[in-house]
C-alpha positions as CSV (number, residue, x, y, z in Angstrom):
1,M,4.2,-3.2,58.6
2,D,6.9,-2.6,55.9
3,N,5.7,-1.7,52.4
4,S,9.2,-1.7,50.9
5,S,8.8,-5.3,49.5
6,N,5.7,-4.2,47.5
7,K,7.6,-1.3,45.9
8,R,10.1,-3.6,44.3
9,D,7.3,-5.0,42.0
10,E,6.4,-1.5,40.8
11,T,7.9,0.0,37.7
12,H,8.3,3.8,37.2
13,I,9.6,5.3,34.0
14,G,9.8,9.1,33.8
15,N,10.8,11.7,31.2
16,V,10.5,9.2,28.4
17,G,8.6,9.6,25.1
18,G,7.5,7.1,22.5
19,D,5.5,4.0,22.4
20,V,5.3,1.3,25.0
21,I,4.9,-2.1,23.4
22,G,4.6,-5.5,25.0
23,V,4.0,-4.5,28.6
24,G,2.5,-7.3,30.6
25,I,2.5,-9.9,27.7
26,S,3.0,-13.5,28.6
27,G,2.5,-16.8,26.8
28,S,3.7,-18.0,23.4
29,G,2.8,-17.0,19.9
30,N,2.6,-13.3,20.6
31,I,3.7,-10.9,17.9
32,I,4.6,-7.5,19.4
33,G,5.5,-4.4,17.5
34,K,4.3,-1.3,15.8
35,S,2.8,-1.3,12.3
36,I,3.4,-5.0,11.6
37,D,1.9,-6.4,8.5
38,I,2.2,-10.1,8.1
39,S,-0.8,-10.6,6.0
40,G,0.8,-10.3,2.6
41,A,-1.6,-7.6,1.6
42,V,-1.3,-4.0,0.4
43,S,-3.2,-1.1,1.8
44,I,-3.9,2.6,1.5
45,S,-4.7,4.6,4.6
46,N,-7.3,7.3,4.7
47,Q,-4.5,9.7,5.6
48,Q,-2.8,8.9,2.3
49,L,-6.0,9.6,0.4
50,E,-6.7,12.9,2.1
51,N,-5.3,14.9,-0.7
52,V,-6.5,12.7,-3.5
53,S,-9.7,13.5,-5.3
54,N,-12.7,11.2,-4.6
55,E,-12.7,9.7,-8.1
56,Y,-9.1,8.7,-7.8
57,A,-9.3,7.6,-4.2
58,N,-12.2,5.3,-5.0
59,S,-10.3,4.0,-8.0
60,L,-7.3,3.2,-5.8
61,K,-9.4,1.5,-3.1
62,S,-11.0,-0.8,-5.7
63,F,-7.6,-1.6,-7.2
64,I,-6.2,-2.5,-3.7
65,E,-9.2,-4.8,-3.0
66,S,-8.7,-6.5,-6.4
67,V,-5.0,-6.9,-6.0
68,N,-5.4,-8.2,-2.4
69,R,-7.9,-10.9,-3.5
70,Q,-5.3,-12.1,-6.0
71,L,-2.4,-11.9,-3.6
72,K,-4.4,-14.0,-1.1
73,A,-5.6,-16.5,-3.8
74,N,-2.0,-17.0,-5.0
75,N,-0.5,-17.2,-1.5
76,V,2.1,-14.4,-2.2
77,P,4.5,-14.1,0.7
78,P,4.7,-10.8,2.6
79,E,8.3,-10.1,1.5
80,R,7.2,-10.2,-2.2
81,V,4.3,-7.8,-1.4
82,K,6.5,-5.1,0.2
83,P,7.8,-3.6,-3.1
84,I,4.2,-3.5,-4.4
85,Q,3.2,-1.5,-1.3
86,E,6.2,0.9,-1.7
87,N,5.3,1.6,-5.3
88,I,1.6,2.1,-4.6
89,N,2.6,4.6,-1.9
90,E,4.7,6.5,-4.4
91,F,1.9,6.4,-7.0
92,V,-0.6,7.7,-4.4
93,K,1.8,10.5,-3.4
94,E,2.2,11.5,-7.1
95,A,-1.6,11.7,-7.5
96,E,-2.1,14.1,-4.6
97,G,-3.7,17.3,-5.4
98,I,-4.8,16.4,-8.9
99,K,-8.4,17.0,-9.7
100,P,-10.4,15.0,-12.3
101,D,-10.2,16.4,-15.8
102,Q,-7.4,18.7,-14.7
103,H,-4.7,19.4,-17.3
104,I,-1.4,18.4,-15.8
105,G,2.0,19.4,-17.3
106,F,4.2,17.0,-19.2
107,I,6.6,16.4,-16.3
108,K,3.8,15.6,-13.9
109,Q,2.2,13.4,-16.5
110,S,5.5,11.6,-17.1
111,D,6.1,11.1,-13.3
112,L,2.6,9.7,-12.8
113,K,3.0,7.4,-15.7
114,S,6.3,6.2,-14.5
115,K,4.9,5.5,-11.0
116,F,2.0,3.6,-12.5
117,I,4.3,1.5,-14.6
118,N,6.3,0.6,-11.5
119,V,3.1,-0.5,-9.7
120,A,2.2,-2.6,-12.7
121,K,5.7,-4.1,-12.9
122,Y,5.8,-5.2,-9.2
123,V,2.2,-6.5,-9.2
124,L,2.8,-8.4,-12.4
125,K,6.0,-9.9,-11.2
126,V,4.2,-11.8,-8.3
127,L,0.9,-12.7,-9.9
128,P,0.3,-15.2,-12.7
129,K,0.1,-13.9,-16.3
130,T,-3.7,-14.2,-16.6
131,A,-6.5,-12.0,-17.9
132,E,-7.7,-11.8,-14.2
133,T,-4.4,-10.2,-13.3
134,V,-4.7,-7.6,-16.0
135,A,-8.3,-7.0,-15.0
136,A,-7.2,-6.2,-11.5
137,F,-6.0,-2.8,-13.0
138,T,-9.4,-2.0,-14.4
139,P,-10.4,0.2,-11.4
140,L,-7.4,2.5,-12.3
141,A,-8.9,3.4,-15.7
142,P,-9.7,7.0,-14.5
143,F,-5.9,7.6,-14.4
144,S,-5.8,7.0,-18.2
145,K,-6.8,10.7,-18.7
146,L,-3.9,11.9,-16.6
147,I,-1.2,9.7,-18.0
148,G,-2.2,10.1,-21.6
149,E,-2.5,6.4,-22.3
150,A,-5.0,3.7,-21.5
151,T,-4.0,2.0,-18.3
152,E,-4.9,-1.4,-19.8
153,H,-2.4,-0.9,-22.7
154,L,0.3,0.0,-20.2
155,V,-0.4,-3.0,-18.1
156,E,-0.3,-5.3,-21.2
157,A,3.0,-3.7,-22.4
158,V,4.6,-4.2,-19.0
159,Q,3.3,-7.8,-18.8
160,K,5.0,-8.6,-22.1
161,E,8.4,-7.4,-20.8
162,I,8.5,-9.2,-17.5
């Protein structure tokens, strides 16, 4: 008996690294890829929060939940959420290594404040100008100590300009 016809159906790939995506998928409506987010939501991974103090990490998680509720309620398309995600990532990165009640220098304070303002700017651009939208930032109040100004005041100032 000749087994050569069976070997044609086999696939062998050697000395290759990386991800294998979409092997053996059939049918319609399949979305295949790596790190695809079509939900129109923002997120923070545990890996991003590893070097952020618990107080600030919990604050950020609550903020994300609040913003996501409003993004969903307002049917914000994913392409309008992407800049929000990018600015949240930058803000989280800036907050790494800072302990609660730690005195940070002027430059770090300015950088953190700038990143916060960018988050507010992009969130406020896509959500309606309501008290509920401003309230979404309430969980970030612990950052007020670090940036030297109440987060609520910054959000209101940004909202007036956009």
